[in-house]
N, C-alpha and C positions, 0 to 999 in steps of 0.2 A: 504494500500500500504506500502511495506517495505520502510523504510526511505532512505536506501542506494541505492535503485533501481531508475534508471532514470524515471522521469515522462513520461507518454505516452500522448502526446498532440494531440488534435483533432481540425480540422478546423471548423470555423463558417460560412465561405463563400468560394466559389470556382468558377472558370470559366474556360472554354476551349478557348485558344487563336487560332487565325488564323494560326500563324506561331510559330515555336519552340522558346521559350525564352532563351536568353543567358546571360542577365545581367539586373539589375534594381537598382534604387536608389531613395530614398525619397529626397525631397527638404527641406533643413533645415529652410528656410525662410517661406515656406508655407507647413507645415508638413502634410496637408491632401492630398497633391499631390505626386505621384511618377511616374517615367518614366521607362518603360521596353523596352529593346532592343531585337530584334529577329534575328534569323539566319536560313536561309533555303538554302540548297544545291539542286539545280534543275538539273536533267540530261536531255539531249536532244539527240534524234536520229540523226546520221550523214548520214542517207539514204544509208547505206552500204559502205560508203567511208572509214570507219575505224571500227575496232572491238571495240574501246573504245568510248562510248558516250561522247559528250562534257558536261561540267558542268558549271553552272552559280550560283553564290551566290546572294541572295537578302534578304532584311529584312524590318524592320519597327521600328518606335518609337511609343509606346503606352502610352498615358497620362491617368492615373487613378486618381480618387478622392476616398479617404477612409475616411469616416466620421462615427465614431462609428462603427457599424456593417454593414454599407452600402458601398458597393463597386460599382463604376461606371466607365466604360470606356468612356472618354470624347472626345478623339481626336486620330486619327491615321495618322501618317506621313510615307508614304512608301519610302523606300530608294532603289536605284538601286544596292546596295551592302549590304552584311550582316553586322550586328552590333555585335562587339565582346566585347566592353567595353564602359562604359559611366560614367562620373562623373561631378557633379556640381562644379563650381569654389568656393573655400573657401572665396575669397574676394568679389564675386558677385554670391550668390547662385541661381540666376535665369539664369545664363549662363551655358550651358551644353556642354561639349566636348565629342565627339563620335568617337570611333575607328572603322575603317571599314576594310573590306576584300580586298580592292583594293589599299592599301598603302596610304590612305589619312585620314585626321582628319577633322571632320565637327563640326561646332559650331551652337548651337541653343539657342533660348531665350524662357524661360517659361513665357507665358502670362497668369498669374494666376488671375489677377484682372478683366478681361473682363467678359462680360456676357457669352461669349463662350470661355472658356480657351483653349489654344492651345500651341503647341511647334512649333516655327517658325524658319526657318533656317537663320542664320546670314552670314555664309561664309563656303567655302569648300577649303581646302588646299591640292593640289596634291604634295606630298612630296617624296614618295618612289615609286618603280616600282609597276605596277598594280598586279603583281603576288605575292606581299609581303603582308601578313596580319599583321595589327596592332593588336597585341593580348591583350595588356593592355596599359593604360595610367594613369598618375598621375600628378596633378597640384603641382607645387612647392610652399609650404606655404610661404617661405620667399620672393617670388617674387610678392607679392600682392601690386602692385604699380599702379599708374594711367596711366603710359605710356607704360607698357608692361606686359606680363605674360609669364611664362616658363612652359613647359610641358615635362615630360619624357615619352618615349614610349618604349615598348619592341616588337620585331618583330619576324615573323615566320622564318626568316633566321638566328636567333641567335643574331642579333644586338640589342643594346640599344642606344637610342639617346635622346638628349635634344634639344628642339626647342623653340625659342623665338618668341612671337607673339606681333604685335602692339595692341594698346588698342582696335581698332575696328575689330581685327582679320582678316583684309584684306591682311596683308603681314606677312611673317615669315622668319626666318633665322635658319638654323641648326647650333647650337653652338658646338655640339660634337656628334660624332657617333663612335661606336666601336663594333667589333665582340666579344662581351663579352662571348657568349655561343656558343658551337659547334653545338647545336641543337636548337629547338624552345625556345625562351625566353618567358616564360609564364607570368611572373609577374615583375613589377617594381614599386617601391614606395620610397618616400622620408622619411627622419627622421621626427619625430613628429612636429606638428604645433607649439608646445610650444617653440621650438628652433627658435627664431625669426630672427636670423642672422647667418652669416657664422662663422665657418665652419658648414656645414650640411652634411648629408650622404645620399647616394643613394644605395638602395638594389635591387638586381635582382635575379630571380630564373629561371632555365631552365630545359629542358628535358634531359640535360646532367647530372642531379642530382647535379648541382653546385649552391651554394649560394654565390653570389659575392657582395662585399662591396666596395664602392668608396667614397672618401672624396672630397667635393666641397669646394674650398677656393677662396678667392679674391687674384688676382695677378695683380697689376698695373691697377686696375679698371676693369679687365676682370676676367672671371671664369677660375679656374684651377681645374684639376681632378687628384686625387691621388689614385692609386690602393692600398687598404688596406688589403683585404683578399679574398681568394677564397677557399671555403670548398667543396670538392667533396666526402668526406668520410662519412658524417653524415646521408645522406639520401639514402634509398634503391631504389629510383626511382626519377622521375622528381620533381623539386620544383615548386609547383603551386600556393602557397599562402604565403604572407609575411605580418605581421602586427607588426610594431614597437609599443612598449608599452611606453606611454608618461610619466607616473608618476612612475619613478623608485626609487625615494626616496633618491638619493645620487649623488653627483658630480662624474663624471667619469663612471657612469653606463650607459650601452646602451643595453637594453634587447628587444628582439623581439620574436614573434611567427612565426613558419613556418608550412605550410601544404604541403603534398606530395602525389603523386600517391601511395606511399607505405602505405597509410592509417593512418599515424602517425601525431599527433600534437606535436610540440617540442617547448620548451622554450630555447632560446639562450641568452648567454652573448657575445656581440660583442665588448666590450670595448677595447680588445686587440686582442687576437687570438680567433676566434669563438669557443664556447664551449657549448655543450648541457647540460642544467641544469636539464631538466625533459622531459619526453615524454610519450604519451598515445596513444594507438591505437583506433581510432574513427570508423574505417571501411569505406569502399566505395571509398576512395581517397579524400583527403581534398583539395577541389578546391579553395574556397575563405573563408576569415575570416573577421568578422565585430565586432568591439568593441560595446557592448551594454551598459556596465556600468563599470566605474572605481571607486574604493573606494578612499576616502581621506586617504593619509598616516597618520597613527597614531602610535606614538612611545610607545612601551610597557615599555621601560625603558629609562629615560632621561639620556643624556650624554654618550650614548654608540655608537654613530655614526649612519650612514644611515642604516646599517643592522639590527638595533633594531626596525625598522618600519615594520609593516605588510601591505601588499598590496593585493588587490583582484580585478580581472577583470572578467567580465561576457562576454563570447564570443559567437557569432553566427557563426557556421561553416556549410558551404555548402559542403556536403560529397558525392556528385555524386550519385552512385546507392544505398547508404545507407540512403539517405535523409538528414535531418537537425539534427545537434546536438547543444545543448546549454551546454556550458562548463564553469566551474569556474577555473581560473588559479590564484593561491595564492602563495605569498611569505611570509613566517612566519619569526618572529624574528630569526636572525642568518643566514638568506640568503638562506634557503632551499625552493625550489619551488615544488608545487604539481599541478596536473591536475585532475579534477573530472568532469565526465559527469553528468549534472543536469537533462536533459530532451532530448527527441527524438521526432521528427515529421517524421512519416514514411508513410504518405498517398500517396506520389508520387510513380509512377510506372516506372519511368525511371530517367535519370540523373538529379540531382539537382545541377545546375550550379549557380543559381542566387537566393539570399535571401537578405532581409534587414529588419531593425527594424524601425518602425515609430518614429520620434523624438517626445519626450514627452514635454508638456508645463511645465514650472517651477511653480509648485504648491505644496501646502501642503495639498492636498485633501485626506489625510489619506491613506488607503490601496490602493487606485487607483494609487498612485504614485509608487507602487511596481509592477504594471502590465505593461508588454510590449506587443505591438501589432506587429506581424511580418507577412511579406509576403514572400512566397517561391514559387518556380516554378520547373517544371520538363520538360525536353527538348522534348523527342520524343512523349510523350502523350500530350504535349502543355498545361499542367495544371498549373493554378495559384491558390494558396490557401492562406487564411488569418486565422491566429490563434493567441491565446494569451498565455502568460506565466507569472506566478506570481513569482517574485523574492523571496518573503517570504511567508510562509504559506504552501508550498508544494503541492498545487493543482492548476491545470490550470483553467483559468476563460474563460467561453464562453458566 
């Protein structure tokens, strides 16, 4: 194999799901478990009363166990609405927040230690109108406290909102809501978890090709929101993925990655005015981005400031009809960024919306510490695949 050519990865396990998969995530506390959400749009006849059939969305939550090369579906929870996004809480990784197609957010508990593992509902919050889809959600890292949690959501009407929940998730309050985007708000995410206090930053992307940045500050004990930037010129289509990079190696630096329907992955500097530092066409439309590995900053030359450090990030990119791409994003000494496609997984025959990498145990078990196990899905053919990638050595492991 030519060294510069991306690896062609192959699955070692696969299964066909009952409903089309839209999202999935591993549990960091119990890394053998992951939950997949599904989305099904069902049409019904109106008995001649209308030329347009009525439509109803429904879905499910699927609890899987992945141990070694053994994949097992353990539990299915059917939902009366479709599932569009889901994330485990950073402060309690057994708590799962689920975004639905009827304007509400549901909370579930992963019961992983029982003889029959399951995903059990905690609460359901009716927040927005039933014709509004909650397209994405994000837990706020700095709100990991005993008495409340905050979640940001992006909506199909273009709005972005922040909601505060009581510790038991039985009550909530909308802290802030704004029509940030003129079309669907596909993505919302907070600045990295390493920034443990305010100010922090909220990023959103929409079908209007806009990347929007807001600063969250404390004002007399309450939250304040300051509009920092709105970039509508850098993307050729809707902004569908945003991934802040946590280890930027210097004070005042705020770098992030974006994905778009225009098929490009971009590196941004958002410390002042948003500025594209590098871009690479991945193909297919870049729907979601997941950090697999971040290198430790290592200074090449002492005493030359933060730009003398080299940074490297390995990224898992869900690229819709192009499948999955594994990408290395690097900043070399001097501040120049580059993007390189390392590998491609292309067994899916329809849209790849959902992928994740299994959390690895902290071990020094030699070469195995350089192997990643990934799960990816495709929507219309309802296929879920499991495959491996070796960070070093250049060959996939099956």
